[in-house]
C-alpha beads as a LAMMPS data file, in Angstrom:
LAMMPS data file: protein, C-alpha beads

91 atoms
90 bonds

1 atom types
1 bond types

-500.0 500.0 xlo xhi
-500.0 500.0 ylo yhi
-500.0 500.0 zlo zhi

Masses

1 110.0

Atoms # bond

1 1 1 -7.861 25.424 8.412
2 1 1 -9.264 22.294 10.046
3 1 1 -9.699 19.041 8.146
4 1 1 -10.894 15.589 9.108
5 1 1 -11.317 12.546 6.932
6 1 1 -11.869 8.841 7.039
7 1 1 -10.103 6.365 4.791
8 1 1 -11.047 2.715 4.579
9 1 1 -8.533 -0.122 4.430
10 1 1 -9.298 -3.731 3.555
11 1 1 -6.778 -6.549 3.884
12 1 1 -7.426 -9.994 2.414
13 1 1 -5.056 -12.913 2.993
14 1 1 -4.896 -16.136 0.978
15 1 1 -2.696 -19.189 1.482
16 1 1 -2.011 -21.549 -1.426
17 1 1 -1.429 -25.280 -1.101
18 1 1 2.266 -24.711 -1.865
19 1 1 2.769 -22.624 1.292
20 1 1 2.587 -19.215 -0.385
21 1 1 0.621 -16.547 1.453
22 1 1 -0.673 -13.602 -0.571
23 1 1 -1.935 -10.314 0.813
24 1 1 -4.163 -7.879 -1.053
25 1 1 -4.542 -4.486 0.631
26 1 1 -6.887 -1.763 -0.634
27 1 1 -6.889 1.832 0.607
28 1 1 -10.050 3.741 -0.335
29 1 1 -9.832 7.491 0.284
30 1 1 -13.266 8.179 -1.147
31 1 1 -11.733 9.727 -4.267
32 1 1 -8.847 7.338 -4.940
33 1 1 -8.164 3.654 -4.384
34 1 1 -4.645 2.256 -4.082
35 1 1 -3.798 -1.445 -3.935
36 1 1 -0.809 -2.998 -2.205
37 1 1 0.315 -6.577 -2.667
38 1 1 2.649 -8.792 -0.712
39 1 1 3.655 -12.439 -0.564
40 1 1 5.422 -14.785 1.811
41 1 1 6.761 -18.251 1.081
42 1 1 7.153 -20.996 3.651
43 1 1 10.409 -22.851 3.106
44 1 1 9.758 -26.615 2.911
45 1 1 12.186 -27.237 5.791
46 1 1 10.449 -24.687 8.060
47 1 1 7.570 -25.438 10.378
48 1 1 4.267 -24.245 8.894
49 1 1 3.042 -21.355 11.061
50 1 1 0.312 -19.569 9.067
51 1 1 0.356 -16.486 11.319
52 1 1 3.958 -15.758 10.352
53 1 1 3.136 -15.979 6.648
54 1 1 0.149 -13.684 7.214
55 1 1 2.311 -11.140 9.040
56 1 1 5.022 -11.156 6.389
57 1 1 2.622 -10.936 3.447
58 1 1 0.518 -8.231 5.125
59 1 1 3.602 -6.217 6.090
60 1 1 4.938 -6.396 2.550
61 1 1 1.562 -5.307 1.152
62 1 1 1.586 -2.345 3.548
63 1 1 5.091 -1.355 2.448
64 1 1 3.984 -1.587 -1.200
65 1 1 0.957 0.593 -0.461
66 1 1 3.059 3.084 1.522
67 1 1 5.410 3.564 -1.434
68 1 1 2.464 4.168 -3.748
69 1 1 0.888 6.653 -1.334
70 1 1 4.155 8.595 -1.021
71 1 1 4.543 8.673 -4.819
72 1 1 0.968 9.948 -5.146
73 1 1 1.645 12.689 -2.585
74 1 1 4.826 13.706 -4.442
75 1 1 2.929 14.018 -7.734
76 1 1 0.171 16.003 -6.023
77 1 1 2.716 18.375 -4.442
78 1 1 4.344 18.951 -7.822
79 1 1 0.943 19.664 -9.355
80 1 1 0.054 22.185 -6.653
81 1 1 3.443 23.906 -6.978
82 1 1 2.972 24.200 -10.746
83 1 1 -0.358 25.989 -10.250
84 1 1 0.834 28.336 -7.504
85 1 1 0.886 32.018 -8.539
86 1 1 4.358 33.479 -9.027
87 1 1 5.963 30.043 -8.914
88 1 1 8.980 29.509 -11.148
89 1 1 8.051 27.843 -14.428
90 1 1 9.804 24.670 -15.463
91 1 1 10.374 23.565 -19.033

Bonds

1 1 1 2
2 1 2 3
3 1 3 4
4 1 4 5
5 1 5 6
6 1 6 7
7 1 7 8
8 1 8 9
9 1 9 10
10 1 10 11
11 1 11 12
12 1 12 13
13 1 13 14
14 1 14 15
15 1 15 16
16 1 16 17
17 1 17 18
18 1 18 19
19 1 19 20
20 1 20 21
21 1 21 22
22 1 22 23
23 1 23 24
24 1 24 25
25 1 25 26
26 1 26 27
27 1 27 28
28 1 28 29
29 1 29 30
30 1 30 31
31 1 31 32
32 1 32 33
33 1 33 34
34 1 34 35
35 1 35 36
36 1 36 37
37 1 37 38
38 1 38 39
39 1 39 40
40 1 40 41
41 1 41 42
42 1 42 43
43 1 43 44
44 1 44 45
45 1 45 46
46 1 46 47
47 1 47 48
48 1 48 49
49 1 49 50
50 1 50 51
51 1 51 52
52 1 52 53
53 1 53 54
54 1 54 55
55 1 55 56
56 1 56 57
57 1 57 58
58 1 58 59
59 1 59 60
60 1 60 61
61 1 61 62
62 1 62 63
63 1 63 64
64 1 64 65
65 1 65 66
66 1 66 67
67 1 67 68
68 1 68 69
69 1 69 70
70 1 70 71
71 1 71 72
72 1 72 73
73 1 73 74
74 1 74 75
75 1 75 76
76 1 76 77
77 1 77 78
78 1 78 79
79 1 79 80
80 1 80 81
81 1 81 82
82 1 82 83
83 1 83 84
84 1 84 85
85 1 85 86
86 1 86 87
87 1 87 88
88 1 88 89
89 1 89 90
90 1 90 91
């Protein structure tokens, strides 16, 4: 059985005056939306390189989203297994 799909991802980055970069990542599957968040903090003694903060915050938001997506898949697999004919029943 063939299947194709298109999911949309949007990443927004914000840097505060205190050197904190925040990432907000939204995955829209058309039926579900998941949101990942990540932050990065520039140490006062470090040189301010915004691209590094963006990369760290975005990467952390992606990891957060990945964990949520895997948890969603696990729940969906359990739901499908529970509805399968002749599958063992759990209490």
